[in-house]
N, CA, C and O atoms as a printed pandas DataFrame, in Angstrom:
     atom_number atom_name residue_name chain_id  residue_number  x_coord  y_coord  z_coord
0              1         N          MET        A               1   25.893   19.081   -5.725
1              2        CA          MET        A               1   24.901   18.055   -6.010
2              3         C          MET        A               1   24.102   18.337   -7.399
3              4         O          MET        A               1   23.649   19.435   -7.721
4              5         N          SER        A               2   24.028   17.306   -8.055
5              6        CA          SER        A               2   23.420   17.735   -9.576
6              7         C          SER        A               2   21.689   17.336   -9.298
7              8         O          SER        A               2   21.287   16.664   -8.349
8              9         N          GLU        A               3   21.125   17.731  -10.008
9             10        CA          GLU        A               3   19.759   17.617   -9.810
10            11         C          GLU        A               3   19.206   16.236   -9.697
11            12         O          GLU        A               3   18.243   16.019   -8.962
12            13         N          GLN        A               4   19.704   15.413  -10.307
13            14        CA          GLN        A               4   19.496   13.986  -10.345
14            15         C          GLN        A               4   20.157   13.089   -8.913
15            16         O          GLN        A               4   19.785   11.967   -8.570
16            17         N          GLU        A               5   21.008   13.762   -8.360
17            18        CA          GLU        A               5   21.424   13.280   -7.179
18            19         C          GLU        A               5   20.347   13.357   -5.757
19            20         O          GLU        A               5   20.243   14.455   -5.209
20            21         N          MET        A               6   19.717   12.396   -5.303
21            22        CA          MET        A               6   18.968   12.436   -4.425
22            23         C          MET        A               6   19.546   11.696   -2.982
23            24         O          MET        A               6   19.898   10.516   -2.944
24            25         N          THR        A               7   19.571   12.616   -1.822
25            26        CA          THR        A               7   20.198   11.982   -0.710
26            27         C          THR        A               7   18.638   11.216    0.078
27            28         O          THR        A               7   17.465   11.469   -0.196
28            29         N          VAL        A               8   19.079   10.445    0.888
29            30        CA          VAL        A               8   18.179    9.519    1.704
30            31         C          VAL        A               8   16.912   10.488    2.318
31            32         O          VAL        A               8   15.722   10.250    2.114
32            33         N          GLN        A               9   17.480   11.720    3.177
33            34        CA          GLN        A               9   16.741   12.530    3.777
34            35         C          GLN        A               9   15.869   13.339    2.631
35            36         O          GLN        A               9   14.825   13.878    2.996
36            37         N          MET        A              10   16.327   13.443    1.102
37            38        CA          MET        A              10   15.627   14.257   -0.045
38            39         C          MET        A              10   14.519   13.309   -0.060
39            40         O          MET        A              10   13.378   13.736    0.119
40            41         N          VAL        A              11   14.752   11.951   -0.273
41            42        CA          VAL        A              11   13.671   11.190   -0.873
42            43         C          VAL        A              11   12.560   11.045    0.358
43            44         O          VAL        A              11   11.361   11.206    0.133
44            45         N          ALA        A              12   13.030   10.751    1.569
45            46        CA          ALA        A              12   12.225   10.757    2.645
46            47         C          ALA        A              12   11.163   11.777    2.826
47            48         O          ALA        A              12   10.038   11.469    3.223
48            49         N          GLU        A              13   11.707   13.652    2.380
49            50        CA          GLU        A              13   10.753   14.395    2.468
50            51         C          GLU        A              13    9.729   14.187    1.115
51            52         O          GLU        A              13    8.502   14.285    1.131
52            53         N          LYS        A              14   10.488   13.909    0.082
53            54        CA          LYS        A              14    9.700   14.118   -1.031
54            55         C          LYS        A              14    8.448   13.012   -0.886
55            56         O          LYS        A              14    7.310   13.246   -1.292
56            57         N          CYS        A              15    8.849   11.794   -0.249
57            58        CA          CYS        A              15    7.485   10.812   -0.338
58            59         C          CYS        A              15    6.820   10.972    0.914
59            60         O          CYS        A              15    5.823   10.294    1.161
60            61         N          GLY        A              16    7.293   11.841    1.767
61            62        CA          GLY        A              16    6.197   11.722    3.163
62            63         C          GLY        A              16    6.561   10.663    3.880
63            64         O          GLY        A              16    5.540   10.149    4.336
64            65         N          VAL        A              17    7.773    9.929    4.292
65            66        CA          VAL        A              17    7.927    8.891    4.833
66            67         C          VAL        A              17    9.214    9.233    5.722
67            68         O          VAL        A              17    9.817   10.297    5.583
68            69         N          SER        A              18    9.640    8.126    6.765
69            70        CA          SER        A              18   10.919    8.455    7.499
70            71         C          SER        A              18   12.052    8.039    6.815
71            72         O          SER        A              18   11.896    7.152    5.975
72            73         N          ARG        A              19   13.184    8.506    7.003
73            74        CA          ARG        A              19   14.430    8.103    6.702
74            75         C          ARG        A              19   14.400    6.603    6.720
75            76         O          ARG        A              19   14.755    5.889    5.782
76            77         N          MET        A              20   13.910    6.167    7.959
77            78        CA          MET        A              20   14.179    4.614    7.949
78            79         C          MET        A              20   13.477    3.830    7.114
79            80         O          MET        A              20   13.917    2.709    6.860
80            81         N          THR        A              21   12.190    4.303    6.507
81            82        CA          THR        A              21   11.475    3.801    5.531
82            83         C          THR        A              21   12.428    3.471    4.123
83            84         O          THR        A              21   12.536    2.369    3.586
84            85         N          VAL        A              22   13.041    4.672    3.718
85            86        CA          VAL        A              22   13.854    4.786    2.811
86            87         C          VAL        A              22   14.891    3.590    3.073
87            88         O          VAL        A              22   15.053    2.813    2.132
88            89         N          TYR        A              23   15.451    3.414    3.991
89            90        CA          TYR        A              23   16.779    2.653    4.355
90            91         C          TYR        A              23   15.701    1.247    4.267
91            92         O          TYR        A              23   16.327    0.311    3.769
92            93         N          ASN        A              24   14.632    0.959    4.526
93            94        CA          ASN        A              24   14.114   -0.303    4.456
94            95         C          ASN        A              24   13.810   -0.680    3.090
95            96         O          ASN        A              24   13.900   -1.860    2.752
96            97         N          TRP        A              25   13.447    0.249    2.254
97            98        CA          TRP        A              25   13.108    0.327    0.911
98            99         C          TRP        A              25   14.751   -0.338    0.249
99           100         O          TRP        A              25   14.827   -1.268   -0.554
100          101         N          ILE        A              26   15.640    0.231    0.687
101          102        CA          ILE        A              26   16.816    0.041   -0.052
102          103         C          ILE        A              26   17.315   -1.438    0.269
103          104         O          ILE        A              26   17.827   -2.239   -0.513
104          105         N          LYS        A              27   17.004   -1.606    1.761
105          106        CA          LYS        A              27   17.767   -3.217    2.451
106          107         C          LYS        A              27   16.787   -4.144    1.391
107          108         O          LYS        A              27   17.332   -5.116    0.868
108          109         N          ALA        A              28   15.608   -3.912    1.125
109          110        CA          ALA        A              28   14.579   -4.739    0.640
110          111         C          ALA        A              28   14.768   -5.016   -1.057
111          112         O          ALA        A              28   14.149   -5.801   -1.775
112          113         N          GLY        A              29   15.850   -4.073   -1.392
113          114        CA          GLY        A              29   16.194   -4.020   -3.257
114          115         C          GLY        A              29   15.188   -3.232   -3.895
115          116         O          GLY        A              29   15.343   -2.892   -5.068
116          117         N          LYS        A              30   13.924   -2.828   -3.085
117          118        CA          LYS        A              30   13.167   -1.844   -3.734
118          119         C          LYS        A              30   13.650   -0.531   -4.473
119          120         O          LYS        A              30   13.064   -0.117   -5.473
120          121         N          VAL        A              31   14.710    0.077   -3.944
121          122        CA          VAL        A              31   15.262    1.161   -4.535
122          123         C          VAL        A              31   16.825    0.852   -4.774
123          124         O          VAL        A              31   17.399   -0.005   -4.102
124          125         N          LYS        A              32   17.337    1.437   -5.554
125          126        CA          LYS        A              32   18.771    1.397   -5.770
126          127         C          LYS        A              32   19.568    2.569   -5.389
127          128         O          LYS        A              32   19.067    3.685   -5.526
128          129         N          THR        A              33   20.999    2.405   -4.830
129          130        CA          THR        A              33   21.810    3.246   -4.573
130          131         C          THR        A              33   23.061    3.526   -5.151
131          132         O          THR        A              33   23.633    2.551   -5.637
132          133         N          TYR        A              34   23.523    4.415   -5.208
133          134        CA          TYR        A              34   24.931    4.301   -5.528
134          135         C          TYR        A              34   25.804    5.449   -4.653
135          136         O          TYR        A              34   25.147    6.196   -3.928
136          137         N          GLY        A              35   27.130    5.593   -4.698
137          138        CA          GLY        A              35   28.028    6.017   -3.939
138          139         C          GLY        A              35   28.495    7.461   -4.824
139          140         O          GLY        A              35   28.698    7.440   -6.038
140          141         N          VAL        A              36   28.623    8.729   -3.947
141          142        CA          VAL        A              36   29.284    9.921   -4.621
142          143         C          VAL        A              36   29.938   10.178   -3.330
143          144         O          VAL        A              36   29.525   10.138   -2.171
144          145         N          ARG        A              37   31.114   10.464   -3.879
145          146        CA          ARG        A              37   32.199   10.914   -2.775
146          147         C          ARG        A              37   32.091   10.366   -1.507
147          148         O          ARG        A              37   32.421   11.047   -0.536
148          149         N          GLY        A              38   31.582    8.975   -1.342
149          150        CA          GLY        A              38   31.523    8.147    0.067
150          151         C          GLY        A              38   30.226    8.400    0.452
151          152         O          GLY        A              38   29.941    7.880    1.531
152          153         N          ALA        A              39   29.201    9.133   -0.165
153          154        CA          ALA        A              39   27.823    9.261    0.588
154          155         C          ALA        A              39   27.132    8.603   -0.526
155          156         O          ALA        A              39   27.582    8.362   -1.646
156          157         N          THR        A              40   25.493    8.246    0.149
157          158        CA          THR        A              40   24.650    7.076   -0.345
158          159         C          THR        A              40   23.893    8.284   -1.206
159          160         O          THR        A              40   23.811    9.447   -0.809
160          161         N          ARG        A              41   23.481    7.900   -2.170
161          162        CA          ARG        A              41   22.619    8.607   -3.413
162          163         C          ARG        A              41   21.623    7.708   -3.818
163          164         O          ARG        A              41   21.998    6.565   -4.080
164          165         N          VAL        A              42   20.189    8.037   -3.948
165          166        CA          VAL        A              42   19.114    7.042   -4.496
166          167         C          VAL        A              42   19.155    7.372   -6.109
167          168         O          VAL        A              42   19.270    8.479   -6.635
168          169         N          ASP        A              43   19.059    6.390   -6.588
169          170        CA          ASP        A              43   18.830    6.236   -7.895
170          171         C          ASP        A              43   17.259    6.700   -8.187
171          172         O          ASP        A              43   16.224    6.173   -7.778
172          173         N          PRO        A              44   17.419    7.737   -8.942
173          174        CA          PRO        A              44   15.760    8.246   -9.282
174          175         C          PRO        A              44   15.066    7.533  -10.017
175          176         O          PRO        A              44   13.883    7.382   -9.710
176          177         N          SER        A              45   15.555    6.937  -11.109
177          178        CA          SER        A              45   14.713    5.950  -11.977
178          179         C          SER        A              45   14.372    4.827  -10.864
179          180         O          SER        A              45   13.145    4.730  -10.872
180          181         N          SER        A              46   14.741    4.221  -10.215
181          182        CA          SER        A              46   14.527    3.264   -9.307
182          183         C          SER        A              46   13.714    3.636   -8.191
183          184         O          SER        A              46   13.229    2.722   -7.524
184          185         N          LEU        A              47   13.497    4.754   -7.894
185          186        CA          LEU        A              47   12.519    5.409   -6.962
186          187         C          LEU        A              47   11.213    5.524   -7.638
187          188         O          LEU        A              47   10.144    5.209   -7.117
188          189         N          GLU        A              48   11.366    6.008   -8.864
189          190        CA          GLU        A              48   10.130    6.299   -9.469
190          191         C          GLU        A              48    9.475    5.069   -9.901
191          192         O          GLU        A              48    8.244    5.082   -9.893
192          193         N          LYS        A              49   10.131    3.912  -10.311
193          194        CA          LYS        A              49    9.623    2.551  -10.492
194          195         C          LYS        A              49    8.910    2.249   -9.090
195          196         O          LYS        A              49    7.727    1.913   -9.059
196          197         N          HIS        A              50    9.657    2.377   -7.974
197          198        CA          HIS        A              50    9.143    1.500   -6.889
198          199         C          HIS        A              50    7.656    2.500   -6.571
199          200         O          HIS        A              50    6.540    1.990   -6.472
200          201         N          LEU        A              51    7.897    3.836   -6.457
201          202        CA          LEU        A              51    6.540    4.732   -6.451
202          203         C          LEU        A              51    5.494    4.345   -7.099
203          204         O          LEU        A              51    4.365    4.279   -6.614
204          205         N          ALA        A              52    5.918    3.961   -8.658
205          206        CA          ALA        A              52    4.561    3.461   -9.501
206          207         C          ALA        A              52    4.131    2.074   -9.295
207          208         O          ALA        A              52    3.106    1.595   -9.780
208          209         N          ASN        A              53    4.995    1.437   -8.529
209          210        CA          ASN        A              53    4.665   -0.027   -8.323
210          211         C          ASN        A              53    3.708    0.073   -6.981
211          212         O          ASN        A              53    2.811   -0.760   -6.847
212          213         N          LYS        A              54    3.896    1.042   -6.046
213          214        CA          LYS        A              54    3.448    1.020   -4.680
214          215         C          LYS        A              54    2.125    1.335   -4.785
215          216         O          LYS        A              54    1.896    2.244   -5.582
216          217         N          PRO        A              55    0.936    0.738   -4.077
217          218        CA          PRO        A              55   -0.345    0.947   -4.079
218          219         C          PRO        A              55   -0.620    2.091   -3.320
219          220         O          PRO        A              55    0.123    2.259   -2.353
220          221         N          VAL        A              56   -1.634    3.049   -3.542
221          222        CA          VAL        A              56   -1.876    4.146   -2.724
222          223         C          VAL        A              56   -3.073    3.878   -2.172
223          224         O          VAL        A              56   -4.069    3.436   -2.744
224          225         N          THR        A              57   -2.909    4.232   -0.762
225          226        CA          THR        A              57   -4.131    3.914   -0.018
226          227         C          THR        A              57   -4.361    5.194    0.910
227          228         O          THR        A              57   -3.452    6.011    1.062
228          229         N          ARG        A              58   -5.527    5.334    1.489
229          230        CA          ARG        A              58   -6.195    6.207    2.366
230          231         C          ARG        A              58   -6.114    6.219    3.644
231          232         O          ARG        A              58   -5.919    7.281    4.236
232          233         N          ASP        A              59   -6.245    5.056    4.289
233          234        CA          ASP        A              59   -6.430    4.621    5.466
234          235         C          ASP        A              59   -5.739    3.344    5.798
235          236         O          ASP        A              59   -6.266    2.576    6.602
236          237         N          GLY        A              60   -4.590    3.057    5.236
237          238        CA          GLY        A              60   -4.031    1.685    5.200
238          239         C          GLY        A              60   -4.674    0.683    4.787
239          240         O          GLY        A              60   -4.059   -0.369    4.960
240          241         N          GLY        A              61   -5.883    0.562    4.203
241          242        CA          GLY        A              61   -6.561   -0.504    4.115
242          243         C          GLY        A              61   -7.052   -0.692    2.401
243          244         O          GLY        A              61   -7.574   -1.711    1.948
244          245         N          GLY        A              62   -6.739    0.538    1.635
245          246        CA          GLY        A              62   -7.062    0.392    0.392
246          247         C          GLY        A              62   -8.465    1.149    0.289
247          248         O          GLY        A              62   -8.869    1.146   -0.874
248          249         N          HIS        A              63   -9.253    1.748    1.115
249          250        CA          HIS        A              63  -10.339    2.011    0.816
250          251         C          HIS        A              63  -10.683    3.302    1.604
251          252         O          HIS        A              63   -9.887    3.676    2.465
252          253         N          THR        A              64  -11.660    3.913    1.398
253          254        CA          THR        A              64  -11.954    5.106    2.276
254          255         C          THR        A              64  -13.042    4.612    3.347
255          256         O          THR        A              64  -13.963    3.820    3.146
256          257         N          SER        A              65  -12.681    5.326    4.624
257          258        CA          SER        A              65  -13.537    4.655    5.660
258          259         C          SER        A              65  -14.869    4.468    5.591
259          260         O          SER        A              65  -15.499    5.440    5.173
260          261         N          GLY        A              66  -15.340    3.730    5.810
261          262        CA          GLY        A              66  -17.018    3.245    5.609
262          263         C          GLY        A              66  -17.360    2.747    4.290
263          264         O          GLY        A              66  -18.383    2.076    4.155
264          265         N          SER        A              67  -16.719    2.970    3.451
265          266        CA          SER        A              67  -17.098    2.425    2.001
266          267         C          SER        A              67  -17.264    1.210    1.748
267          268         O          SER        A              67  -18.180    0.748    1.069
268          269         N          ARG        A              68  -16.251    0.507    2.360
269          270        CA          ARG        A              68  -16.569   -1.197    2.165
270          271         C          ARG        A              68  -17.778   -1.558    2.798
271          272         O          ARG        A              68  -18.454   -2.400    2.207
272          273         N          HIS        A              69  -18.242   -1.071    3.967
273          274        CA          HIS        A              69  -19.519   -1.614    4.792
274          275         C          HIS        A              69  -20.833   -0.957    3.993
275          276         O          HIS        A              69  -21.931   -1.110    4.529
276          277         N          THR        A              70  -20.779   -0.462    3.132
277          278        CA          THR        A              70  -22.234    0.156    2.215
278          279         C          THR        A              70  -22.270   -0.415    0.978
279          280         O          THR        A              70  -23.312   -0.527    0.333
280          281         N          GLU        A              71  -21.255   -0.763    0.624
281          282        CA          GLU        A              71  -21.103   -1.015   -0.722
282          283         C          GLU        A              71  -22.098   -2.384   -1.022
283          284         O          GLU        A              71  -21.878   -3.435   -0.420
284          285         N          GLY        A              72  -23.078   -2.276   -1.893
285          286        CA          GLY        A              72  -24.190   -3.376   -2.320
286          287         C          GLY        A              72  -25.176   -3.706   -1.039
287          288         O          GLY        A              72  -25.853   -4.733   -1.074
288          289         N          VAL        A              73  -25.246   -2.784    0.133
289          290        CA          VAL        A              73  -26.240   -2.900    0.758
290          291         C          VAL        A              73  -27.251   -2.198    0.807
291          292         O          VAL        A              73  -27.060   -1.002    1.026
292          293         N          THR        A              74  -28.426   -2.596    0.656
293          294        CA          THR        A              74  -29.624   -2.067    0.009
294          295         C          THR        A              74  -30.457   -1.776    1.624
295          296         O          THR        A              74  -30.510   -2.586    2.549
296          297         N          GLY        A              75  -31.015   -0.462    1.597
297          298        CA          GLY        A              75  -31.877   -0.033    2.763
298          299         C          GLY        A              75  -31.119    0.811    3.622
299          300         O          GLY        A              75  -31.483    1.073    4.768
300          301         N          LEU        A              76  -30.011    1.271    3.070
301          302        CA          LEU        A              76  -29.222    2.116    3.970
302          303         C          LEU        A              76  -29.454    3.622    3.438
303          304         O          LEU        A              76  -28.908    4.568    4.005
């Protein structure tokens, strides 16, 4: 396997997600794949593009815990 060929498992480990999440990205057209000897490989450039467009969150809400409630409030 060349350096560019990435299995679904490799992508899942690299991104810290489950294999099912990677398959969902593929099904949704967010990540492209191609076949090598009958096996699925993830296109590295489409993966990088997807990850670059994906928002980074710390708690699922896009903010650190508690920061949303104290911003702009005086007397705290």
